[in-house]
C-alpha positions as CSV (number, residue, x, y, z in Angstrom):
1,M,-9.9,-39.6,32.4
2,F,-6.9,-38.2,34.2
3,V,-5.8,-34.8,35.3
4,V,-2.0,-34.3,35.1
5,W,0.3,-31.5,35.9
6,K,2.5,-30.1,33.2
7,R,5.5,-29.0,35.2
8,P,7.3,-25.8,34.2
9,D,10.7,-27.4,33.4
10,G,11.0,-27.6,29.7
11,Y,7.5,-26.2,28.9
12,H,7.7,-24.9,25.4
13,D,11.3,-23.6,26.0
14,A,10.0,-21.3,28.6
15,T,12.3,-19.5,31.1
16,P,11.5,-18.6,34.7
17,S,10.6,-15.1,33.6
18,D,7.7,-16.5,31.6
19,F,5.9,-17.6,34.8
20,R,4.3,-16.0,37.8
21,I,4.2,-17.7,41.1
22,A,0.9,-18.1,43.0
23,E,0.7,-19.1,46.6
24,V,-1.5,-22.2,47.0
25,G,-2.6,-23.2,50.5
26,S,-0.1,-22.8,53.2
27,R,2.7,-24.9,51.9
28,A,2.8,-24.7,48.1
29,R,3.5,-22.4,45.2
30,L,2.2,-22.9,41.7
31,W,4.1,-21.6,38.7
32,L,1.6,-20.2,36.2
33,H,2.5,-19.2,32.7
34,K,2.0,-15.5,32.1
35,T,0.4,-15.8,28.7
36,D,-0.7,-19.4,28.2
37,H,-3.8,-19.5,30.4
38,E,-5.6,-22.2,28.4
39,W,-3.1,-25.0,28.1
40,Y,-1.0,-24.7,31.3
41,P,-0.5,-25.9,34.1
42,F,-2.8,-28.9,33.9
43,R,-4.0,-31.3,31.2
44,I,-7.1,-33.5,31.2
45,S,-6.7,-36.6,29.1
46,G,-8.8,-39.5,28.2
47,G,-12.2,-37.9,27.5
48,W,-13.9,-37.0,24.3
49,Q,-14.0,-33.3,25.3
50,E,-10.5,-33.2,26.8
51,S,-9.5,-30.0,25.0
52,D,-12.5,-28.0,26.2
53,A,-12.1,-29.4,29.7
54,T,-8.4,-28.7,29.8
55,R,-9.0,-25.1,28.7
56,R,-11.8,-24.6,31.2
57,L,-9.8,-25.9,34.1
58,N,-6.7,-23.9,33.3
59,E,-8.6,-20.7,32.8
60,L,-10.0,-21.1,36.3
61,V,-6.6,-22.2,37.8
62,N,-4.9,-19.2,36.3
63,L,-7.1,-16.9,38.2
64,T,-5.4,-18.0,41.4
65,G,-3.8,-15.0,43.0
66,R,-5.7,-12.6,40.8
67,P,-8.1,-9.9,42.1
68,V,-11.8,-10.6,42.6
69,H,-12.8,-8.5,39.5
70,D,-10.7,-10.8,37.2
71,W,-12.6,-13.8,38.6
72,M,-15.9,-12.0,38.2
73,D,-15.1,-11.0,34.6
74,F,-14.2,-14.5,33.7
75,L,-17.2,-16.1,35.4
76,V,-19.7,-13.7,33.9
77,N,-18.3,-14.2,30.4
78,A,-18.3,-18.0,30.9
79,F,-21.9,-17.9,32.2
80,H,-23.1,-15.9,29.3
81,H,-21.5,-18.5,26.9
82,S,-23.0,-21.4,28.8
83,L,-26.3,-23.2,28.2
84,T,-27.8,-22.4,31.6
85,D,-29.9,-19.4,32.5
86,D,-29.4,-19.7,36.3
87,P,-26.2,-18.2,37.6
88,R,-26.4,-20.1,40.9
89,A,-26.7,-23.4,39.0
90,F,-23.8,-22.4,36.7
91,L,-21.6,-21.8,39.7
92,A,-22.7,-25.0,41.5
93,D,-21.9,-26.9,38.3
94,Q,-18.4,-25.4,38.2
95,V,-17.7,-26.3,41.9
96,K,-19.1,-29.9,41.4
97,W,-17.0,-30.4,38.3
98,L,-13.9,-29.3,40.0
99,G,-14.7,-31.5,43.0
100,D,-15.2,-34.5,40.7
101,L,-11.8,-33.9,39.1
102,K,-10.1,-34.5,42.4
103,G,-10.9,-38.2,42.0
104,H,-8.9,-38.2,38.7
105,L,-5.6,-36.6,39.6
106,K,-2.5,-38.5,38.5
107,G,1.1,-37.9,39.4
108,D,3.6,-38.2,42.2
109,T,2.2,-37.9,45.7
110,W,3.4,-34.3,46.1
111,E,2.0,-33.4,42.7
112,V,-1.4,-34.8,43.6
113,E,-1.4,-33.0,46.9
114,I,-0.6,-29.6,45.2
115,M,-3.3,-30.3,42.5
116,E,-5.8,-31.0,45.3
117,Q,-4.9,-27.8,47.0
118,V,-5.3,-25.8,43.8
119,L,-8.7,-27.3,43.1
120,E,-9.9,-26.7,46.6
121,E,-8.7,-23.1,46.5
122,V,-10.5,-22.5,43.2
123,C,-13.7,-24.1,44.6
124,G,-13.4,-22.0,47.8
125,R,-13.1,-18.8,45.8
126,L,-16.1,-19.8,43.7
127,R,-18.2,-20.5,46.7
128,A,-17.1,-17.2,48.4
129,M,-18.1,-15.3,45.3
130,E,-21.6,-16.8,44.9
131,K,-23.6,-13.9,46.2
132,D,-21.7,-11.2,44.1
133,F,-21.6,-13.5,41.0
134,V,-25.4,-14.1,41.1
135,A,-26.0,-10.4,41.5
136,G,-23.6,-9.5,38.7
137,A,-24.3,-12.2,36.2
138,G,-27.6,-10.7,35.1
139,K,-26.0,-7.5,33.9
């Protein structure tokens, strides 16, 4: 399995106005498509559930730079559609999965560095939201 970055140049005949730019870490900016939150900016290939994994990863990544309530809405919805009854375990699984993906990044050195920063930022946000998510997921 590999995680690759689909760069914005030439993506479905998109123009710069089709993207928003999210600050990632202290040195990078990530172009995120304004409407395609499921299939952009990353692709997971090589697994039997690559479509579901790609969609799940991109939906989380596209929350970068968004307000906390957007993250909460997404996570509560994803939790209610998951097979687990424990919101803390659900969130821990998300963080572990994202951490595991770091070992499967493929691209140029700078692409891998940016993808690592993005995954770390998403994991950090999930960890920071744990208390509020656990309280809100039961509603």
